[in-house]
N, C-alpha and C positions, 0 to 999 in steps of 0.2 A: 765321690761326692765332696765339696767343702761343705762346712758346718756354717745352717743359714742359707744355704741356696738350694734350689731344686729346679730341676726341667724337665717339660713334657715330650711326650714323643711324640704327638702329632698335635700341635697349637689347633685351638678351636676355632672357626670362623667367628668375626664380628657381626654381630645382627644389630643393625640399630631398629631405632622404632618406625615406622613407616606412617605417616599421614596420611590416611585417606582423603581423595580428591573429594571436594560434596557435591553432591550433583544439584546445580542450580535452576530452578525452574524459570520457563521463560516469560521474560521481561514483557514481551509485546502481545498484542491481540490481535484476532481478524474482528474486523464487525463486519456483518453481511451487510447489503443493501442493495436495491434495484431503483428502476427507473419509477415504479409502484409502489415502493419501500423508502421513503428519504425519512424516517424519523431518525435511523442514526446519525446520517448529514444533521440534522438539526439539533441533534444534542450536543454533538461537537460543538456548533457554532454557536450555539447558548454559551459552552465552558470560555471559547473566546470574546464573549461578549461582557461576560461577568463582569470584568474590571474595568470596562469602557463606562461612557458616560450615556449609553444608551442602555443600559443595563436595568432600567426600569423597564422598557418594551423589549426587551431580549428574545422572546418567544417570536414577535414580530418579523425584528429585524432578523432574527438566525431564519425565517422561512424566506422572507424576500432575499436573501441572499444564495440559502440552497436553489430557490428555483429560479435564481437569474444564472447561476452557474452551469446546474441540470439542463437547462433552456439551449445553449449555448457548446454545450460537452458532446464531445465524439466519443461514443462509447466503445464503439471499435477500437482505435488509438488508443482507449484511456487520457484524452490528452481535452485541455479548454482554452480557447481562445479570448485572452480577455481584453482584444479588440473589438468582440462585438458585443462586448457589456460596456455602457456610457453610464454614468452618473453625473445625474445632475441636483442643483438645490436652488430652493427659494424661500426666501427668507419672510415669516410674516404667519405661518400657520404652525401648527402643533406637532409633535416629533410622530403622534401616531397615524397622524394624514400622510408619512411617507406610504408610498405604493411603486411597484413592478408595474411596468409599462412593455407589453411586448411589441416594441417596434422602437421607432426613435422620436425623441422627443428635441423640439428646436428653440430656443430662444428667442423666437421672431414674431410676428405677424404678418396679416395679409398687406399688401404697399398701399390699398386702398382701404377705407374701413368699410365702403359699401358692398365689397367684396362676399360671397357667400361663406359662413361662418363654419360649415362643416359640408364637406364633398365625399362622397359616396362613388367607390368604383375609381379611383383616382388613377391616372394613366401620366405619369411624371416626366417633365422635359428637364433635365437637368443639364445646365449651360454655365460654363466658365467663358462668355462672350459677351459683351455689353449690349444694350440695347440703345445703339448709337450709330451715326452715319462714320462710316471709314474713317480714317485719319489718315493724312499724308505722311510719309515716312520724310519727307525734307519738309524745310524752311519755307513759310508761304504767307502771301500777304492779299487778303480780298479788300476790295475796294467798292461800297456801293454807295452810287450815286442816284439812282432813283427807286420812286416806291416801285417798279415794276420787278428791277433785278432784285428788292427785297422780299417780294410776291414769288420770285419764279425759284429762289433758293428757301424760302417755306417750301414750296410744293416738292420741292427736290428731298430736302429732308422726311417731308410726310409720307413723302413715296417709299424710300427706304424704311420708314417705322414701319408702313401699311405691308411690305413687302417682309421683314423680318414677320412679324403677328403673323400673318398668314400662312408663313411658312410653318409656324409651330400648331398652327391648327387644324392646318391639312393634314400633321402628323399623327392627329386622333388626340395629343393630348387634350387635358385637362385643368391639370395644374404646371407652373413652371417655375421652378426652382433655379435662382441665377446666381452666379458670385458676384455680379456685380453689380453697381445700380444702375435704374434707369432715370431719365427725367419725366414732370407731368405729362408730355404729351403721349410717350408710350406708356404712361400707365394707365391712362385715359383710353387709349388704343384698346389696352387688354380689359380693362373693366369692359368696355363696349361690346368685345367678342368674350365677352363673357370665361375670360380664362385668368382664374384665381392665381396670383403671381407672389413670390417673396422675392426681394433681393438682397444683398450684403451679406449671403450664405459662408460660413467660413469655407476653407477648403478641407478640411476635417469633418466635418460635418457632410460636406459633398460626397468624400469619399465613403463614409459609413452611410450616407441615403442610399448610395449606388450600390454596396453590398445588401442590404438588407432589402431593397425592391426589386434587384435585380437586374438594373439600367444601366448606360453607359454614360457614361461623362460626356459631353459632345463641346467641342472646340468651336466650332464653325456652323452657320445658321444652313451652309448647304450641306451640311451631314445629317441634318434633320432627319429620322425616318422612323416608322412605329414599331420597328424591332428592338431601335436602342432608349425605347420609355421603358420607365419603372411602373411595377405596379404595388399598387398598395388597399386594401379592402375601405380603408376610411381616414382622410387628414381632415382633423380638427380643430379649432381654436379654444386653448384654455383662459379665462381670464378668472382674475384675482382681486373677489371684493368690489369694495368702488375704486381700486386704485387701477392706473391705467396700463399696468405689466399684461401680456397679454405671450401665450408660450402656443405652439403649434404640435399637436399628436399625430404622429403620421402610425398607424395601426394594420394589422392583418398583412403586413407586407409578406412578399413571395417568397423571400427568403426569411423565415420568420424566427430566425434563430436571433438577430440582434433584439438586441432587449434594453430598456434604458431603467435604473432606478432615479427614480425622482423624492427626492429627502426633503421635507419641507423641518421647517424649525423656527425659534422665536425669533435670532438672530445669526449671523454670518459665521462667528466662533462656534457655534451648537453645529451647524451644518458643515463644518468642515471637519471638525472633530465627529462627527457621525458619516462622513465618507470615508476618513482612515478606517473608523472602527467595521464599515461594512467590507471595508476592502480586505481587512484583515479576515473574516466570517469566510469571505468566497477564496481570500490563499486556501485556508482551510477548507473548504468543501473541494478544492482542486486538489490538492494532494490527495486526500484520502478517494478520487475518483482514481488517481493514478497510483497509490498504492493504500489498500484499505488496511492497513497493518494501524494502531494504536499504543502507546504508553500512557499509563497514566499521570497523573497529575500529584500535585500539593509533596514535592519533592519526591515521592515513591517511585521513579526511574531512577532519578540518581543516586538514592541509597542503595539501591540494588547494583548498581553498574560501581557504583566507590565500594561493596564489600569483594564485588567478584574484581576487580582491578586488585584489591590487598590483598588476592588469596592468590593471585596471577603473580606478584610479586614475589613469594614466595620460592617460585622456583626458576627466577630470576637473578642471576649472580653480578655482581660489577656494580657499576655505577647506576647502570638500570636500573636495578632496583629501586634507589632513592627516587628516581624521576618518577617510577610506577605508581608508588606511596605518595610522592607528591599531588600526584595525577587524583589520586583517590580521596586525598585531603579537601581538595580544589572543586571536589564534586560535589563536598559535603557543603561547601558554603551556600549552597542555592536552598535547601531544606532547613540550613542554618540562617538565614536571610528571611523566611518566609515564617518560622517561627517566632522571630525579632520582632518582624511585623504586624505579625498577630497580638501581639503583645502578652507571649508567651515565655518560658525562661528555655533558648536557644540549645542548651548542653544537655540539661536534663531533659528535653523531649525530644531531640535529636538521638540521644543514647537511649532510650527506651524505646523508640520504633526500631532503630537498628538492630537494639537484641532480638526485638518481637519479629522481625523478617529473619534474624538469622535462626530463632526457636522454632518457630511457624512454616519457616521455607517460604513465605507469602508476599512476593516484589511488590504487591500492590499496596503497601501499608505506607503510609506518609502521613505529612504535617495535618492537623486536623484546624485549620486554620479560621472555620468558623463554627469549631464549638459543637457539632452534630452529634460528638458522642461516640464515635467511631472513625476508625483511623484507614477502615478500607477506603480506598478512592472507586472501587466499583461499584459499592453501596451509594457513596454522592457522586457518581456519575461525573467526574474532572477526570477527563482526559485528553489528551493530541494528537497529532498524527505521529508518526516514528520520520518519515521525513523532515519534520519540522525540527525534531529534535535531533535529528544528523545532523542538521545545517548548521543550530545552535550551537553544540561542541565542536563542530568541525570549523568555524568561524570562529570559534574562540581559543580554541588552539593554534591557527594558524597566526591571530593575533599573538599571541606570547611567543614562539618560534620568531615572528616579524623582530620583535620588543629584544630578545635574546641575541640576534644578530649585531642589533647597534653595538658595535664599539666606541663610540664618543658622540657627545652630546655639543652643541652650543650654546654656550648662557646667554640670555641679553646682556646680564650684568658685564660681558667682556666689552661690549661697545659703548658703554655708559664711560 
């Protein structure tokens, strides 16, 4: 053996310290609710409305949104058809006058002012054919040279009107909804026969009315039968103060799933903003019916996901590790923006919450934007649906991927 050198008979195995994989708690939780217990849904909708213009009356608006969704929900399939929910607004009232109508609201009035304002046990005839004599499809010219010819023409026209009204009356209908208009003679005949009528009803309203009342849309007078009539418990007219504005409410429909949210407000801008806010709340309630898992707000879910992605990046080699770390950093921008918008120090606030989440293994700690004294979002009852959070992150990721695929741009300066 040379001086200063030595050998080992059997080399010892090299052992590196292994970092234990942390067991991370579940970020999402399930909330239990039923048809009789809707309070969890209302609490979630109130969270959605907290930052909207209707936050002063968020409790009432949340209840209206949840009741509208649960009224049309299919609990067996766990799905909601938004086509059965109609949102209408009328300027000139207070926001707290907003109400949920279990039926259809038409922004129309009766065709004659002397028609009854309230009809009980309504049997509705839904027509897409006009109250007028048939028109020839070819070009024609009619010359009237004597009073007798004019009277004969008037009698023929009256006979058409009388026959049309008689067919509606014989079917047992006591309310007429027509897509087209009709002249004064037809309107007078309808009044004489005690048939309240509404004209110029839109196609969308007719379809919704047919769904709600269980009636059929009738294209010709010859096809009117009692089986095609829609049923409703009550049709009444709403009047607004001293103005001439009138609206019709069709309540207690045969298919009671159709509902209408009637929004009141001081001006059109308030009403439009309330419509958007209530739509967001209804989407949240719909998502919870589909999947009752929730994540907590205040950036708590984003911080927990950022920590999990950073930990997962340690086990990935190559360029993918940098992509994972960049994704984790991007997730932290949400709580940092919350802290900055709340007047807090973004970096220090975020680092404190991250440290507490790691130390306490509590993924429900977020940014205390309201300075309530606790960072636990469960105590503040700030949460949102898991489906909504997944879609947010998915769409943001897809947008970044689409931008990264762009390899060239067109600058407006090149064409100047």
